[in-house]
Residue frames as a rotation matrix with the C-alpha (Angstrom) as fourth column:
MET 1
0.600 0.800 -0.007 -0.02
0.799 -0.598 0.060 0.00
0.044 -0.041 -0.998 0.04
SER 2
-0.124 -0.697 0.706 1.36
0.625 -0.607 -0.490 3.41
0.770 0.381 0.512 -0.94
VAL 3
-0.859 -0.205 -0.468 1.96
0.500 -0.527 -0.687 6.30
-0.106 -0.824 0.556 1.44
ASP 4
-0.799 0.598 0.059 -0.93
-0.494 -0.710 0.501 8.10
0.342 0.371 0.863 -0.33
ASP 5
0.002 0.778 -0.628 -3.32
-0.042 0.627 0.778 5.06
0.999 0.025 0.034 0.28
ARG 6
-0.298 -0.063 -0.952 -2.18
0.839 0.459 -0.293 4.77
0.456 -0.886 -0.085 3.96
LEU 7
-0.989 -0.038 -0.146 -2.82
0.105 -0.869 -0.484 8.41
-0.108 -0.494 0.863 4.64
ARG 8
-0.429 0.900 -0.073 -6.19
-0.596 -0.221 0.772 8.32
0.679 0.375 0.631 3.04
SER 9
0.016 0.444 -0.896 -6.97
0.312 0.849 0.426 5.18
0.950 -0.287 -0.125 5.18
ALA 10
-0.680 -0.305 -0.666 -5.72
0.727 -0.164 -0.667 6.91
0.095 -0.938 0.333 8.48
PHE 11
-0.939 0.339 -0.055 -8.06
-0.312 -0.909 -0.277 9.69
-0.144 -0.243 0.959 8.01
GLY 12
-0.515 0.785 0.345 -11.06
0.487 0.599 -0.636 7.55
-0.705 -0.160 -0.691 7.03
GLU 13
0.036 0.653 0.756 -14.03
0.998 -0.066 0.009 8.77
0.056 0.754 -0.654 5.07
THR 14
-0.922 -0.362 0.141 -13.89
0.376 -0.922 0.093 12.36
0.096 0.138 0.986 3.90
ASP 15
-0.177 0.857 -0.485 -16.68
0.504 -0.344 -0.792 14.72
-0.846 -0.384 -0.371 4.99
ARG 16
-0.425 0.035 0.905 -18.06
0.894 -0.141 0.426 15.77
0.143 0.989 0.028 1.55
GLY 17
0.654 0.757 -0.016 -20.26
0.745 -0.639 0.190 18.46
0.133 -0.136 -0.982 3.10
TRP 18
0.383 -0.607 -0.697 -17.11
0.346 -0.605 0.717 20.30
-0.857 -0.515 -0.022 4.23
ASP 19
-0.649 -0.709 0.276 -15.54
0.466 -0.084 0.881 20.28
-0.602 0.700 0.385 0.81
GLU 20
-0.166 0.628 0.760 -18.76
0.950 -0.105 0.295 21.43
0.265 0.771 -0.579 -0.84
ARG 21
0.794 0.389 -0.467 -18.94
0.535 -0.811 0.235 24.57
-0.288 -0.437 -0.852 1.39
VAL 22
0.027 -0.870 -0.492 -15.31
0.432 -0.434 0.791 25.62
-0.902 -0.234 0.364 0.65
PRO 23
-0.535 -0.328 0.778 -15.65
0.842 -0.129 0.524 26.42
-0.072 0.936 0.345 -3.01
ASP 24
0.495 0.777 0.388 -18.55
0.742 -0.611 0.275 28.78
0.451 0.152 -0.879 -2.38
ALA 25
0.793 -0.134 -0.594 -16.45
0.385 -0.646 0.659 30.64
-0.472 -0.752 -0.461 0.05
LEU 26
-0.324 -0.938 0.125 -13.44
0.602 -0.102 0.792 30.68
-0.730 0.332 0.597 -2.23
ALA 27
-0.176 0.318 0.932 -15.61
0.945 -0.211 0.250 32.06
0.276 0.924 -0.263 -4.99
VAL 28
0.877 0.481 -0.004 -16.84
0.457 -0.830 0.320 35.00
0.151 -0.283 -0.947 -2.82
VAL 29
0.411 -0.766 -0.495 -13.19
0.326 -0.384 0.864 35.72
-0.852 -0.516 0.092 -1.79
THR 30
-0.443 -0.668 0.598 -12.00
0.760 0.074 0.645 35.66
-0.475 0.740 0.475 -5.36
ALA 31
0.284 0.660 0.695 -14.82
0.860 -0.495 0.119 38.03
0.423 0.564 -0.709 -6.54
ARG 32
0.925 0.040 -0.378 -13.84
0.249 -0.817 0.520 40.46
-0.288 -0.575 -0.766 -3.87
ARG 33
-0.001 -0.995 -0.096 -10.19
0.418 -0.087 0.904 40.25
-0.908 -0.039 0.416 -4.78
ARG 34
-0.379 -0.136 0.915 -11.11
0.922 -0.138 0.361 41.01
0.077 0.981 0.178 -8.57
HIS 35
0.656 0.722 0.221 -13.19
0.685 -0.692 0.227 43.89
0.316 0.002 -0.949 -7.44
GLU 36
0.739 -0.454 -0.499 -10.40
0.216 -0.541 0.813 45.40
-0.639 -0.708 -0.302 -5.44
SER 37
-0.298 -0.876 0.379 -8.02
0.689 0.078 0.721 44.99
-0.661 0.476 0.580 -8.27
VAL 38
0.042 0.453 0.890 -10.28
0.938 -0.326 0.122 46.95
0.345 0.830 -0.438 -10.57
VAL 39
0.926 0.361 -0.112 -10.61
0.373 -0.824 0.426 49.75
0.062 -0.436 -0.898 -8.13
ARG 40
0.457 -0.834 -0.311 -6.84
0.174 -0.259 0.950 50.00
-0.872 -0.488 0.027 -7.59
ARG 41
0.012 -0.554 0.833 -5.92
0.939 0.293 0.182 49.79
-0.345 0.779 0.523 -11.25
GLY 42
0.676 0.221 0.703 -6.90
0.542 -0.796 -0.270 53.39
0.500 0.564 -0.658 -12.06
ALA 43
0.942 -0.336 -0.010 -4.92
-0.231 -0.670 0.706 54.81
-0.244 -0.662 -0.709 -9.19
ALA 44
0.405 -0.858 0.315 -1.87
0.310 0.453 0.836 52.74
-0.860 -0.241 0.449 -10.14
ALA 45
0.634 -0.105 0.766 -1.68
0.767 -0.040 -0.641 54.14
0.098 0.994 0.055 -13.64
ALA 46
0.897 -0.207 0.390 -0.31
-0.193 -0.978 -0.074 57.37
0.397 -0.009 -0.918 -12.33
LEU 47
0.582 -0.702 0.410 2.59
-0.536 0.048 0.843 55.59
-0.611 -0.711 -0.348 -10.47
VAL 48
0.911 -0.241 0.334 3.84
0.381 0.801 -0.462 53.60
-0.156 0.548 0.822 -13.54
ALA 49
0.641 -0.703 0.306 6.71
-0.086 -0.463 -0.882 56.08
0.762 0.540 -0.357 -14.34
ALA 50
0.230 -0.566 0.792 8.01
-0.954 -0.293 0.067 56.06
0.194 -0.771 -0.607 -10.79
ALA 51
0.688 0.126 0.715 7.87
-0.445 0.851 0.278 52.25
-0.573 -0.509 0.642 -10.80
VAL 52
0.831 -0.327 -0.449 10.35
-0.401 0.205 -0.893 51.81
0.384 0.922 0.040 -13.61
ALA 53
-0.170 -0.985 0.014 13.42
-0.615 0.095 -0.783 51.44
0.770 -0.142 -0.622 -11.38
VAL 54
-0.878 -0.136 0.460 11.88
-0.471 0.418 -0.776 49.90
-0.087 -0.898 -0.431 -8.33
ALA 55
-0.304 0.791 -0.531 9.16
-0.142 0.514 0.846 47.07
0.942 0.332 -0.044 -8.33
VAL 56
-0.788 0.117 0.604 6.92
-0.612 -0.039 -0.790 46.97
-0.069 -0.992 0.102 -5.35
VAL 57
-0.505 0.643 -0.576 4.67
0.181 0.732 0.657 44.08
0.844 0.228 -0.485 -4.57
ALA 58
-0.763 0.266 0.589 1.78
-0.640 -0.443 -0.628 44.91
0.094 -0.856 0.508 -2.27
ALA 59
-0.838 0.529 -0.131 -0.79
0.536 0.844 -0.022 42.52
0.099 -0.089 -0.991 -0.86
PRO 60
-0.204 0.823 0.531 -4.49
0.169 -0.505 0.847 43.66
0.964 0.262 -0.036 -1.10
ASP 61
-0.800 -0.044 0.599 -5.79
-0.520 -0.449 -0.727 45.28
0.301 -0.892 0.336 1.99
ASP 62
-0.119 0.838 -0.533 -8.09
-0.047 0.531 0.846 42.60
0.992 0.126 -0.024 3.40
GLY 63
0.713 0.471 0.519 -7.75
-0.472 -0.224 0.853 43.52
0.518 -0.853 0.063 7.11
ARG 64
0.867 -0.464 -0.185 -4.72
0.487 0.705 0.516 41.41
-0.109 -0.537 0.837 7.91
GLU 65
0.684 -0.730 0.004 -1.47
-0.726 -0.680 -0.099 43.06
0.075 0.065 -0.995 8.78
SER 66
0.913 -0.311 0.265 1.04
0.282 0.949 0.142 40.45
-0.296 -0.055 0.954 7.74
PRO 67
0.182 -0.948 -0.259 4.88
-0.453 -0.315 0.834 40.67
-0.873 -0.035 -0.487 7.50
THR 68
0.592 -0.064 -0.803 6.34
-0.781 0.200 -0.591 39.81
0.199 0.978 0.069 4.11
PRO 69
0.874 -0.273 0.402 7.79
0.039 0.864 0.502 36.25
-0.485 -0.423 0.766 4.33
PRO 70
0.074 -0.960 -0.270 11.43
-0.615 -0.257 0.745 35.67
-0.785 0.111 -0.609 3.56
LEU 71
0.425 0.098 0.900 10.95
0.544 0.767 -0.340 34.27
-0.723 0.634 0.273 0.15
THR 72
-0.357 -0.669 -0.652 13.40
-0.287 -0.586 0.758 35.31
-0.889 0.457 0.018 -2.63
THR 73
-0.887 0.029 0.460 11.69
0.412 0.498 0.763 33.29
-0.207 0.867 -0.454 -5.34
PRO 74
-0.797 0.604 0.007 8.82
-0.564 -0.747 0.353 35.03
0.218 0.277 0.936 -7.20
PRO 75
-0.393 0.725 0.566 5.33
-0.526 0.327 -0.785 33.99
-0.754 -0.606 0.253 -5.98
SER 76
-0.758 0.241 0.605 3.38
0.567 0.701 0.432 31.37
-0.320 0.671 -0.669 -7.84
PRO 77
-0.875 0.454 0.167 0.64
-0.199 -0.652 0.731 32.71
0.441 0.607 0.661 -10.20
SER 78
-0.343 0.878 0.334 -3.08
-0.841 -0.128 -0.526 33.06
-0.419 -0.461 0.782 -9.19
VAL 79
-0.963 0.085 0.255 -5.08
0.156 0.949 0.274 29.91
-0.219 0.303 -0.927 -9.57
ASP 80
-0.584 0.812 0.001 -8.38
-0.498 -0.359 0.790 30.00
0.641 0.460 0.614 -11.48
VAL 81
-0.299 0.566 0.769 -11.48
-0.897 0.109 -0.429 29.22
-0.326 -0.817 0.475 -9.34
GLY 82
0.580 0.561 -0.590 -12.45
-0.734 0.674 -0.080 26.28
0.353 0.480 0.803 -11.54
THR 83
0.453 -0.559 -0.695 -9.29
0.400 0.824 -0.402 24.48
0.797 -0.095 0.597 -10.38
PRO 84
0.922 0.089 0.376 -8.74
-0.217 -0.686 0.694 25.96
0.319 -0.722 -0.614 -6.85
ASN 85
0.491 -0.748 0.446 -5.86
-0.606 0.074 0.792 23.92
-0.626 -0.659 -0.417 -5.79
GLY 86
0.976 0.048 -0.212 -4.88
-0.203 0.548 -0.811 22.31
0.077 0.835 0.545 -9.13
PRO 87
0.282 -0.958 -0.051 -1.04
-0.607 -0.137 -0.783 22.86
0.743 0.251 -0.621 -8.78
LEU 88
-0.506 -0.558 0.658 -0.91
-0.848 0.183 -0.497 21.20
0.157 -0.810 -0.565 -5.39
GLU 89
0.648 0.751 0.126 -3.32
-0.762 0.639 0.103 18.28
-0.003 -0.163 0.987 -5.91
GLY 90
0.504 -0.378 -0.777 -1.67
-0.033 0.890 -0.455 14.98
0.863 0.254 0.436 -4.77
THR 91
0.857 -0.191 -0.479 0.84
0.513 0.414 0.752 13.90
0.055 -0.890 0.453 -2.18
TRP 92
0.450 -0.761 0.467 3.71
-0.322 -0.626 -0.710 15.98
0.833 0.169 -0.527 -0.82
THR 93
0.748 -0.269 -0.607 6.48
0.628 0.585 0.513 14.83
0.217 -0.765 0.606 1.50
SER 94
0.869 -0.446 0.214 8.90
-0.484 -0.855 0.186 17.00
0.100 -0.265 -0.959 3.50
GLY 95
-0.076 -0.912 -0.403 12.53
-0.252 0.409 -0.877 16.35
0.965 0.034 -0.261 4.36
SER 96
-0.136 -0.077 -0.988 13.52
0.734 0.661 -0.153 14.98
0.665 -0.746 -0.033 7.77
ILE 97
0.419 0.278 0.864 12.28
-0.337 -0.836 0.433 16.89
0.843 -0.473 -0.257 10.87
THR 98
-0.297 -0.686 -0.665 14.50
0.466 0.503 -0.728 16.79
0.834 -0.526 0.170 13.92
ALA 99
0.264 0.442 -0.858 14.23
0.964 -0.091 0.249 17.88
0.032 -0.892 -0.450 17.51
GLU 100
-0.660 -0.577 -0.481 16.21
0.538 -0.810 0.233 20.91
-0.524 -0.105 0.845 16.78
ASP 101
-0.773 0.472 0.423 13.63
0.202 -0.448 0.871 21.86
0.601 0.759 0.251 14.09
VAL 102
0.219 0.908 -0.358 10.98
0.767 0.067 0.638 21.67
0.603 -0.414 -0.682 16.75
ARG 103
0.020 -0.286 -0.958 12.91
0.858 -0.486 0.163 23.91
-0.512 -0.826 0.236 19.11
ALA 104
-0.918 -0.395 0.036 13.50
0.353 -0.772 0.529 26.35
-0.181 0.498 0.848 16.20
ALA 105
-0.353 0.859 0.371 9.76
0.435 -0.200 0.878 26.54
0.828 0.471 -0.304 15.42
ALA 106
0.413 0.503 -0.759 9.02
0.899 -0.094 0.427 27.32
0.143 -0.859 -0.491 19.06
ARG 107
-0.373 -0.655 -0.656 11.69
0.690 -0.669 0.276 30.04
-0.620 -0.350 0.702 19.14
ASP 108
-0.928 -0.043 0.370 10.56
0.330 -0.556 0.763 31.54
0.172 0.830 0.530 15.91
ALA 109
0.077 0.991 0.112 6.91
0.570 -0.135 0.810 31.75
0.818 0.001 -0.575 17.33
GLY 110
-0.150 -0.150 0.977 8.29
-0.508 -0.836 -0.206 33.65
0.848 -0.528 0.049 20.33
ARG 111
0.573 0.491 0.656 7.70
-0.811 0.224 0.541 30.80
0.119 -0.842 0.526 22.75
PRO 112
-0.233 -0.845 -0.481 10.85
-0.687 0.493 -0.534 28.67
0.689 0.206 -0.695 23.17
GLY 113
-0.686 -0.152 0.711 9.57
-0.698 0.414 -0.585 27.11
-0.206 -0.897 -0.390 26.31
VAL 114
0.351 0.922 0.162 6.85
-0.799 0.385 -0.461 25.15
-0.488 0.033 0.872 24.48
ALA 115
-0.059 -0.440 -0.896 9.26
-0.913 0.387 -0.130 23.05
0.404 0.810 -0.425 22.67
ALA 116
-0.905 -0.282 0.318 9.17
-0.413 0.758 -0.505 20.30
-0.099 -0.588 -0.803 25.33
ALA 117
-0.186 0.937 0.295 5.43
-0.328 0.224 -0.918 20.00
-0.926 -0.268 0.266 25.07
MET 118
0.416 0.211 -0.884 5.66
-0.904 -0.007 -0.427 19.76
-0.097 0.977 0.188 21.31
LEU 119
-0.473 -0.716 -0.514 8.28
-0.764 0.624 -0.165 17.03
0.438 0.314 -0.842 21.38
ASP 120
-0.739 0.185 0.648 6.14
-0.401 0.653 -0.643 15.04
-0.542 -0.735 -0.408 23.90
VAL 121
0.203 0.941 0.271 3.30
-0.221 0.314 -0.924 14.64
-0.954 0.128 0.271 21.31
LEU 122
0.404 -0.188 -0.895 5.33
-0.912 -0.159 -0.378 14.22
-0.071 0.969 -0.236 18.16
PRO 123
0.976 -0.058 -0.212 6.56
0.026 0.988 -0.152 10.96
0.218 0.143 0.965 16.74
PRO 124
0.486 -0.874 -0.003 10.11
0.445 0.245 0.862 9.78
-0.752 -0.420 0.508 17.44
ARG 125
0.735 -0.296 -0.610 12.61
-0.584 -0.734 -0.347 11.93
-0.345 0.612 -0.712 15.59
PRO 126
-0.861 0.060 -0.505 13.51
-0.339 -0.808 0.482 12.10
-0.379 0.586 0.716 12.77
PHE 127
-0.116 0.847 0.519 10.16
0.592 0.478 -0.649 12.00
-0.797 0.232 -0.557 10.96
ARG 128
-0.982 -0.093 0.164 8.74
0.186 -0.624 0.759 13.55
0.031 0.776 0.630 7.80
ILE 129
-0.378 0.876 -0.300 5.52
-0.172 -0.385 -0.907 15.33
-0.910 -0.291 0.296 7.17
VAL 130
-0.866 0.121 0.486 3.09
0.488 0.422 0.764 14.25
-0.113 0.898 -0.425 4.47
LEU 131
-0.456 0.728 -0.512 0.39
-0.430 -0.683 -0.590 16.38
-0.779 -0.049 0.625 2.88
LEU 132
-0.721 0.325 0.612 -2.40
0.655 0.608 0.449 14.97
-0.226 0.725 -0.651 0.83
VAL 133
-0.624 0.450 -0.640 -4.34
-0.376 -0.890 -0.259 17.61
-0.685 0.079 0.724 -1.15
THR 134
-0.705 0.513 0.489 -7.63
0.693 0.645 0.323 16.49
-0.150 0.567 -0.810 -2.63
GLY 135
0.195 0.797 0.571 -9.80
0.762 -0.490 0.423 19.21
0.617 0.353 -0.703 -4.12
THR 136
0.248 -0.006 0.969 -10.34
-0.315 -0.946 0.075 21.75
0.916 -0.324 -0.237 -1.38
GLY 137
0.982 0.082 0.168 -9.20
-0.186 0.361 0.914 19.41
0.015 -0.929 0.370 1.54
LEU 138
0.038 -0.991 -0.130 -5.76
-0.552 0.088 -0.829 18.86
0.833 0.103 -0.544 2.94
ASN 139
0.975 0.110 -0.195 -4.83
0.068 0.684 0.726 15.79
0.213 -0.721 0.659 5.14
GLN 140
0.176 -0.957 0.232 -1.64
-0.708 -0.286 -0.646 16.21
0.684 -0.051 -0.727 7.07
GLY 141
0.989 0.145 0.011 0.20
-0.122 0.786 0.606 13.39
0.079 -0.601 0.796 8.73
PHE 142
0.316 -0.917 0.245 3.53
-0.853 -0.162 0.495 12.03
-0.414 -0.366 -0.833 9.81
LEU 143
0.841 -0.160 -0.516 5.88
-0.178 0.820 -0.545 9.47
0.511 0.550 0.661 8.17
SER 144
0.768 -0.523 0.369 8.20
-0.351 0.139 0.926 7.76
-0.536 -0.841 -0.077 10.50
SER 145
-0.140 -0.921 -0.364 11.76
-0.957 0.031 0.289 6.61
-0.255 0.388 -0.885 9.64
GLU 146
-0.698 -0.110 0.707 10.33
-0.092 0.994 0.064 3.09
-0.710 -0.020 -0.704 9.45
GLY 147
-0.970 0.243 -0.029 7.85
-0.037 -0.029 0.999 4.10
0.242 0.970 0.037 6.86
GLU 148
-0.372 0.875 -0.309 4.74
0.927 0.334 -0.169 4.10
-0.045 -0.349 -0.936 9.06
THR 149
-0.715 0.213 0.666 2.16
0.112 -0.905 0.410 6.81
0.690 0.368 0.624 8.40
SER 150
-0.412 0.641 -0.648 -0.08
0.878 0.087 -0.471 8.43
-0.245 -0.763 -0.598 11.00
ALA 151
0.156 0.607 0.779 -2.82
0.670 -0.645 0.368 10.97
0.726 0.465 -0.507 10.63
ASN 152
-0.703 -0.353 -0.617 -2.45
0.702 -0.485 -0.522 14.40
-0.115 -0.800 0.589 12.53
ASP 153
-0.457 0.509 -0.729 -4.79
-0.029 -0.828 -0.561 17.02
-0.889 -0.236 0.393 11.06
VAL 154
-0.326 0.432 0.841 -7.42
0.941 0.233 0.245 17.86
-0.090 0.871 -0.483 8.49
GLU 155
-0.448 0.035 -0.893 -7.79
0.135 -0.985 -0.106 21.28
-0.884 -0.168 0.436 6.98
ALA 156
0.741 0.560 0.370 -9.66
0.554 -0.199 -0.808 23.12
-0.379 0.804 -0.458 4.26
ILE 157
-0.354 -0.918 -0.179 -7.11
0.553 -0.360 0.752 24.67
-0.754 0.167 0.635 1.84
GLU 158
0.832 0.549 0.084 -7.67
0.444 -0.566 -0.695 27.75
-0.334 0.616 -0.714 -0.36
ILE 159
-0.339 -0.937 0.091 -5.27
0.875 -0.278 0.396 29.56
-0.345 0.213 0.914 -2.66
GLU 160
0.889 0.432 -0.155 -5.46
0.349 -0.855 -0.384 33.34
-0.298 0.287 -0.910 -3.28
GLY 161
0.794 -0.608 -0.015 -2.58
-0.473 -0.603 -0.642 34.40
0.381 0.517 -0.766 -5.44
SER 162
-0.182 -0.942 -0.282 0.70
-0.267 0.323 -0.908 33.97
0.946 -0.090 -0.310 -3.63
ARG 163
-0.572 0.006 0.820 -1.09
-0.820 0.026 -0.572 32.98
-0.025 -1.000 -0.010 -0.34
ILE 164
-0.434 0.442 -0.785 -2.43
0.142 0.894 0.425 29.70
0.889 0.073 -0.451 1.01
PHE 165
-0.329 0.401 0.855 -5.08
-0.906 -0.389 -0.167 29.73
0.265 -0.830 0.491 3.64
LEU 166
-0.674 0.048 -0.737 -5.56
0.137 0.989 -0.061 26.67
0.726 -0.142 -0.673 5.86
ARG 167
-0.148 0.671 0.727 -8.70
-0.923 -0.357 0.142 26.30
0.354 -0.650 0.672 8.05
PRO 168
-0.929 -0.340 -0.144 -8.43
-0.253 0.869 -0.425 23.33
0.270 -0.358 -0.894 10.49
ARG 169
-0.125 0.946 -0.298 -11.64
-0.031 0.296 0.955 21.30
0.992 0.128 -0.008 11.07
ASN 170
0.081 0.161 -0.984 -10.80
0.856 0.494 0.152 20.90
0.511 -0.854 -0.098 14.75
ALA 171
-0.494 -0.189 -0.849 -10.54
0.666 -0.709 -0.230 24.60
-0.559 -0.679 0.476 15.41
PRO 172
0.240 0.749 0.618 -13.55
0.966 -0.250 -0.072 26.36
0.101 0.614 -0.783 13.93
GLY 173
0.968 0.211 -0.139 -12.77
0.222 -0.972 0.072 29.97
-0.120 -0.100 -0.988 13.03
GLY 174
0.306 -0.946 -0.107 -9.05
0.082 -0.086 0.993 29.40
-0.948 -0.313 0.051 12.97
VAL 175
0.996 -0.073 0.061 -7.30
0.052 -0.114 -0.992 30.63
0.079 0.991 -0.109 9.74
ASN 176
0.301 -0.953 -0.038 -3.61
0.274 0.048 0.961 30.10
-0.913 -0.300 0.275 8.92
GLU 177
0.981 0.083 -0.177 -1.96
-0.118 -0.472 -0.874 32.03
-0.156 0.878 -0.453 6.22
HIS 178
0.173 -0.959 0.226 1.21
0.392 0.277 0.877 31.08
-0.903 -0.063 0.424 4.48
ALA 179
0.262 -0.275 -0.925 3.12
-0.875 -0.472 -0.108 32.42
-0.407 0.838 -0.365 1.39
TRP 180
0.505 -0.077 0.859 3.73
0.110 0.994 0.024 29.75
-0.856 0.082 0.511 -1.15
VAL 181
0.112 -0.445 -0.889 6.14
-0.967 -0.257 0.006 29.09
-0.231 0.858 -0.459 -4.05
LEU 182
0.622 0.139 0.770 6.11
0.059 0.973 -0.223 26.12
-0.781 0.184 0.597 -6.39
GLU 183
0.525 -0.519 -0.675 9.26
-0.835 -0.468 -0.290 25.85
-0.166 0.715 -0.679 -8.45
ASP 184
-0.326 -0.651 -0.686 10.81
-0.770 0.603 -0.206 22.90
0.548 0.461 -0.698 -10.31
GLY 185
0.124 0.423 -0.898 8.48
0.068 0.899 0.433 20.50
0.990 -0.115 0.083 -8.43
VAL 186
-0.646 -0.342 -0.683 9.49
0.693 0.114 -0.712 21.83
0.322 -0.933 0.163 -4.95
LEU 187
0.380 0.837 0.394 6.87
0.350 -0.525 0.776 23.41
0.856 -0.156 -0.492 -2.77
ARG 188
-0.725 -0.576 -0.378 7.89
0.588 -0.233 -0.774 25.94
0.358 -0.783 0.508 -0.08
LEU 189
0.427 0.896 0.121 5.71
0.610 -0.384 0.693 27.65
0.668 -0.222 -0.710 2.43
ALA 190
-0.728 -0.680 0.089 6.41
0.406 -0.533 -0.743 30.68
0.552 -0.504 0.664 4.67
PHE 191
-0.095 0.781 -0.618 4.28
0.995 0.054 -0.085 31.52
-0.034 -0.623 -0.782 7.66
VAL 192
-0.547 0.100 0.831 2.45
0.230 -0.937 0.264 34.83
0.805 0.335 0.490 7.51
SER 193
-0.558 0.402 0.726 -0.33
-0.783 -0.545 -0.300 34.77
0.275 -0.736 0.619 10.24
THR 194
-0.653 0.429 -0.624 -2.68
0.368 0.900 0.234 32.70
0.662 -0.078 -0.745 12.28
THR 195
-0.165 0.694 0.700 -5.93
-0.730 -0.563 0.387 33.13
0.663 -0.448 0.600 14.28
GLU 196
0.363 0.276 -0.890 -5.65
0.244 0.894 0.377 29.82
0.899 -0.354 0.257 16.03
ALA 197
0.630 -0.065 0.774 -5.53
-0.744 -0.338 0.577 29.91
0.224 -0.939 -0.262 19.86
ASP 198
-0.478 -0.825 0.302 -3.05
-0.873 0.411 -0.261 27.89
0.091 -0.388 -0.917 22.03
THR 199
0.598 0.585 -0.548 -3.60
-0.468 0.810 0.353 24.11
0.650 0.045 0.758 22.19
ASP 200
0.827 -0.265 -0.496 -2.49
0.530 0.662 0.530 22.50
0.187 -0.701 0.688 25.39
GLY 201
0.607 -0.580 -0.543 -0.25
0.254 -0.506 0.824 25.52
-0.753 -0.638 -0.160 25.95
VAL 202
-0.495 -0.773 0.397 1.30
0.608 0.018 0.793 25.53
-0.621 0.634 0.462 22.42
PRO 203
-0.080 0.465 -0.882 0.53
-0.407 -0.823 -0.397 28.44
-0.910 0.327 0.255 20.13
GLY 204
0.795 0.434 0.425 -0.87
0.222 0.443 -0.868 27.73
-0.565 0.785 0.256 16.69
GLU 205
0.718 -0.589 -0.372 2.04
-0.695 -0.578 -0.426 29.73
0.036 0.565 -0.825 15.22
ALA 206
-0.102 -0.854 0.510 4.50
-0.823 0.360 0.440 27.23
-0.559 -0.375 -0.740 16.66
TRP 207
0.006 0.251 0.968 2.73
0.192 0.950 -0.247 24.28
-0.981 0.187 -0.042 15.07
GLN 208
0.925 0.379 -0.035 2.22
0.054 -0.221 -0.974 26.07
-0.377 0.898 -0.225 11.71
ARG 209
0.402 -0.879 -0.257 6.01
-0.914 -0.401 -0.060 26.96
-0.050 0.259 -0.965 11.49
LEU 210
-0.340 -0.580 0.741 6.95
-0.543 0.764 0.349 23.38
-0.768 -0.284 -0.574 12.28
LEU 211
0.148 0.556 0.818 4.47
0.238 0.783 -0.575 21.55
-0.960 0.280 -0.016 10.14
TYR 212
0.795 0.437 0.420 4.57
0.502 -0.087 -0.860 23.67
-0.339 0.895 -0.289 7.01
ASP 213
0.909 -0.413 -0.054 7.63
-0.393 -0.807 -0.441 25.94
0.139 0.422 -0.896 6.94
THR 214
0.486 -0.754 0.441 10.46
-0.307 0.324 0.895 23.73
-0.818 -0.571 -0.074 8.37
SER 215
-0.481 -0.665 0.571 11.17
0.163 0.572 0.804 21.87
-0.861 0.480 -0.167 5.20
ALA 216
-0.471 0.339 -0.815 10.43
-0.877 -0.282 0.389 22.11
-0.098 0.897 0.430 1.45
PHE 217
0.157 0.572 0.805 8.02
-0.251 0.812 -0.527 19.54
-0.955 -0.119 0.271 0.10
THR 218
-0.693 -0.372 -0.617 8.44
-0.700 0.147 0.699 17.40
-0.169 0.916 -0.363 -2.94
ARG 219
0.258 0.899 -0.353 5.76
-0.944 0.313 0.107 15.27
0.206 0.305 0.930 -4.71
GLY 220
0.333 -0.011 -0.943 5.30
-0.251 0.963 -0.100 11.69
0.909 0.270 0.318 -3.61
PRO 221
0.977 0.092 -0.190 6.42
0.146 0.356 0.923 9.60
0.152 -0.930 0.335 -0.72
């Protein structure tokens, strides 16, 4: 049985109702984004001459104040609503995750003291992270050094231009935002923001940085 099949089996039957709601929400967000682009286009014309020497990339003002992630590769292009997550469909596997990676994620989240609590609930190190993207759903799990796969989280996934939004099913109202780049078959994510609260004393940011930003992902097991 492949890693893909084992991860699907670990998560069990997918809740189709959840997936059916996400495309409607994505369509609303995309329509709003296009409207904002039209409004800004007229004002931008007067700035073209000044922009010849310096290119400035600005995220639309959607109420989130987010730092620009440290990505030097140009962002991936926008994805049409008809295929919301087409480029990411399938299975992705990270490189090895170590105990030091866990401690680094906790430090980067501003809470170095939670590393011990994170290590207590994670698989033996080193392990890898597996993402299974199917339509508007994302299953995330662990791949041990012995090749055993275990389920960890289920999220809805939406792409808006150079941003990915993850909404976990076990934390209603929580939204995790990452920048993303897909280049030469390698997927890289960079944490931007989260509205998830602490879980057992561990902030959502620490988990997001560990699970999605620690290592680049490549297709397959």
